[in-house]
C-alpha positions as CSV (number, residue, x, y, z in Angstrom):
1,M,0.0,0.0,0.0
2,T,1.2,3.5,-0.9
3,E,2.3,5.7,2.0
4,R,-0.1,8.6,2.7
5,I,0.8,11.9,4.3
6,T,-1.8,14.0,6.2
7,I,-1.8,17.7,5.4
8,E,-3.3,20.0,8.0
9,V,-4.1,23.7,7.5
10,W,-3.8,25.7,10.7
11,Q,-5.2,29.2,11.0
12,D,-5.6,31.3,14.1
13,G,-4.6,28.3,16.3
14,L,-7.2,26.0,14.8
15,C,-6.9,23.2,12.3
16,V,-9.3,24.4,9.6
17,A,-8.8,21.6,7.0
18,S,-7.1,18.2,6.7
19,V,-6.5,15.9,3.7
20,N,-4.5,12.7,3.0
21,A,-2.2,12.8,0.0
22,R,0.4,10.6,-1.7
23,P,4.0,11.8,-1.1
24,D,4.2,12.9,-4.8
25,D,1.2,15.1,-4.4
26,V,2.0,16.7,-1.0
27,R,3.6,19.9,-2.4
28,R,0.8,20.5,-4.9
29,E,-1.9,19.9,-2.3
30,A,-0.1,22.2,0.3
31,Q,0.1,25.0,-2.3
32,H,-3.6,24.6,-3.2
33,Y,-4.7,24.7,0.4
34,A,-2.4,27.6,1.2
35,L,-3.8,29.6,-1.7
36,I,-7.4,29.0,-0.7
37,Y,-7.1,29.5,3.1
38,S,-4.5,32.3,3.1
39,Q,-7.1,34.7,1.5
40,D,-8.6,34.9,5.0
41,G,-5.3,35.4,6.7
42,P,-1.9,33.8,7.5
43,V,-1.8,29.9,7.6
44,R,0.6,27.2,8.5
45,I,0.5,23.9,6.5
46,I,1.6,20.9,8.6
47,G,2.6,17.5,7.2
48,K,2.1,14.4,9.3
49,S,3.2,10.8,8.6
50,G,3.0,8.4,11.6
51,R,4.4,10.3,14.6
52,R,6.4,12.7,12.5
53,R,5.2,16.3,12.0
54,W,6.8,19.1,10.0
55,T,5.9,22.5,8.7
56,I,5.4,22.4,4.9
57,A,4.6,26.1,4.5
58,D,4.0,29.3,6.4
59,V,1.9,31.6,4.2
60,E,1.0,35.2,4.7
61,R,-2.3,36.6,3.5
62,T,-2.7,36.0,-0.3
63,K,-3.9,38.8,-2.5
64,V,-6.1,37.8,-5.4
65,S,-6.5,40.4,-8.1
66,S,-8.5,40.4,-11.4
67,Q,-7.0,41.1,-14.7
68,A,-8.8,42.8,-17.6
69,S,-9.6,39.4,-19.1
70,G,-11.6,38.5,-16.0
71,N,-9.1,35.7,-15.0
72,E,-7.9,35.8,-11.4
73,R,-4.2,36.2,-10.7
74,V,-2.7,35.0,-7.4
75,E,0.2,36.7,-5.7
76,P,1.2,34.4,-2.8
77,K,3.9,35.2,-0.3
78,Q,4.9,31.7,0.9
79,K,7.9,29.7,2.1
80,I,7.8,26.0,1.3
81,N,9.9,23.9,3.6
82,P,11.0,20.3,3.0
83,P,10.3,17.7,5.7
84,S,12.7,17.8,8.6
85,N,13.7,15.0,10.9
86,G,12.4,16.6,14.1
87,D,8.8,16.7,15.3
88,E,7.2,20.1,15.2
89,Q,4.0,21.5,16.7
90,P,1.9,24.1,14.9
């Protein structure tokens, strides 16, 4: 069975979302959740696998602006971190 990693989105001290993803999809899923939830304010994306926890991303508030064509353009300010060996709490 393929290993799954749990991704949690923390905002204002609360876990506001959680999803399981394959290791190959973790970065994409983290960026997607960071984009959506950071529109409401800063978020921390946490990865969990077994007892191991690590910060995947700390994201400041994301600004979404519309272009003349009506498409939305996203301007995230984020820092994506690779998994570390130590356990970390949000």
